[in-house]
C-alpha positions as CSV (number, residue, x, y, z in Angstrom):
1,M,47.7,-47.1,-8.6
2,N,48.9,-43.7,-9.0
3,F,46.7,-40.4,-8.2
4,A,45.5,-40.0,-12.0
5,E,44.5,-43.7,-12.3
6,H,42.6,-43.2,-9.0
7,R,41.0,-40.2,-9.9
8,K,39.6,-41.5,-13.3
9,E,38.4,-44.4,-11.4
10,V,36.3,-42.4,-8.7
11,I,35.1,-40.3,-11.9
12,K,33.9,-43.3,-13.6
13,M,32.1,-44.6,-10.4
14,A,30.6,-41.5,-9.8
15,H,29.3,-41.0,-13.6
16,D,28.1,-44.8,-13.3
17,N,26.1,-44.1,-10.1
18,L,24.5,-40.7,-11.6
19,K,23.3,-42.8,-14.7
20,K,21.7,-45.6,-12.5
21,A,20.0,-42.9,-10.1
22,Q,18.7,-41.0,-13.0
23,Q,17.5,-44.3,-14.7
24,R,15.3,-45.0,-11.3
25,Q,14.3,-41.5,-11.2
26,K,13.0,-41.8,-14.7
27,D,11.4,-45.3,-14.1
28,Y,9.7,-44.1,-11.0
29,Y,8.4,-41.1,-12.6
30,N,7.0,-42.8,-16.0
31,K,5.0,-45.3,-13.6
32,R,3.0,-42.9,-12.1
33,R,2.7,-40.9,-15.4
34,S,-0.3,-41.2,-17.6
35,N,-0.5,-39.3,-21.2
36,V,-3.5,-37.4,-21.1
37,T,-4.4,-36.0,-24.8
38,F,-6.6,-32.7,-24.9
39,K,-8.3,-31.8,-28.1
40,Q,-9.6,-28.1,-29.1
41,G,-13.2,-28.0,-27.8
42,N,-12.9,-30.2,-24.8
43,I,-14.1,-29.2,-21.4
44,V,-11.5,-28.9,-18.7
45,L,-10.8,-28.1,-14.7
46,L,-8.0,-26.0,-14.0
47,A,-6.0,-27.0,-10.9
48,T,-6.0,-24.0,-8.5
49,R,-2.5,-25.2,-6.9
50,N,-0.5,-21.9,-8.2
51,L,-3.5,-19.5,-9.1
52,P,-3.5,-16.4,-6.9
53,L,-6.1,-17.0,-4.2
54,K,-8.5,-14.3,-5.4
55,H,-9.3,-16.3,-8.9
56,A,-9.5,-19.5,-6.8
57,Q,-11.8,-18.0,-4.4
58,Q,-14.4,-16.7,-6.8
59,F,-15.7,-20.2,-7.1
60,D,-15.9,-20.6,-3.4
61,K,-16.5,-17.2,-1.8
62,S,-14.3,-18.9,1.1
63,E,-11.5,-16.9,2.9
64,R,-9.6,-20.0,3.8
65,P,-7.0,-21.1,1.6
66,K,-7.5,-24.6,2.8
67,L,-11.3,-24.8,1.7
68,V,-10.6,-23.4,-1.8
69,P,-11.4,-26.0,-4.4
70,R,-8.8,-28.2,-6.0
71,F,-10.0,-27.5,-9.4
72,I,-12.2,-24.8,-10.8
73,G,-13.9,-24.6,-14.1
74,P,-15.0,-25.9,-16.6
75,F,-13.5,-24.4,-19.2
76,E,-13.3,-24.8,-23.1
77,I,-10.2,-25.5,-24.8
78,V,-9.7,-22.7,-27.5
79,Q,-6.3,-23.8,-29.1
80,V,-4.1,-26.4,-28.7
81,I,-0.6,-24.6,-28.5
82,N,1.6,-27.9,-28.8
83,D,1.3,-31.4,-26.5
84,N,2.2,-29.7,-23.2
85,A,0.3,-26.2,-23.6
86,M,-3.4,-25.5,-24.2
87,Q,-5.3,-22.2,-24.4
88,L,-8.3,-22.0,-22.2
89,K,-11.3,-19.6,-22.6
90,L,-11.4,-17.7,-19.4
91,P,-14.2,-15.6,-17.7
92,R,-13.9,-12.2,-17.7
93,S,-13.2,-12.0,-13.9
94,M,-10.1,-14.0,-15.0
95,S,-8.7,-11.7,-17.9
96,R,-5.7,-10.5,-16.0
97,L,-4.3,-14.3,-15.9
98,R,-2.5,-15.7,-18.7
99,D,-4.9,-18.3,-20.9
100,V,-2.4,-20.7,-21.9
101,F,-1.8,-23.5,-19.3
102,N,0.4,-26.8,-19.2
103,V,-1.6,-30.0,-19.5
104,H,-0.2,-31.2,-16.1
105,R,-2.4,-28.4,-14.6
106,L,-5.8,-29.5,-16.3
107,Q,-8.2,-32.3,-15.8
108,H,-10.9,-33.6,-18.4
109,H,-14.3,-32.4,-17.0
110,Q,-17.0,-35.2,-16.3
111,G,-20.1,-33.7,-16.6
112,N,-23.0,-35.7,-15.0
113,D,-26.0,-33.8,-15.7
114,A,-27.6,-36.3,-18.0
115,K,-26.8,-39.1,-15.5
116,F,-28.8,-38.1,-12.8
117,A,-31.3,-35.8,-14.6
118,S,-34.6,-38.0,-13.3
119,R,-33.5,-38.0,-9.9
120,P,-35.3,-36.0,-7.8
121,V,-33.5,-33.2,-5.5
122,P,-34.2,-33.5,-2.0
123,K,-35.5,-30.4,0.1
124,A,-33.3,-29.6,3.1
125,T,-35.2,-30.2,6.3
126,P,-35.9,-26.9,8.2
127,V,-34.3,-26.5,11.6
128,I,-36.3,-25.7,14.3
129,L,-34.9,-24.4,17.5
130,D,-36.5,-24.0,20.9
131,E,-36.7,-20.9,22.7
132,D,-34.5,-22.8,25.4
133,T,-31.9,-23.8,23.2
134,G,-31.6,-20.2,21.3
């Protein structure tokens, strides 16, 4: 076997290995992926992962990034740009952000107001401190 034949064989093996690796990655990705569809007028939550911290904090008032909620909202979908991009109706406080987001950053909002409307909200018990404990 000369150099040219050996080189062709090595390139073919590398190409085959790349194809196998791509197929494995595709199968793994598709196994965990779910096709979520959104329509105009749907109410969604927005992931705070790549938002500037001050926009995410306005909903929590926390100064620690660890305590900022993972999703903020709810927001209404104003327009469906395509299958992967949605335009949201953002409040004025977030007007500096671009209002078009990828569907991977959105999550359907599950409102539960009607589900627990008759449940009474318990009042917090007052904390009584002794003069000794401060």
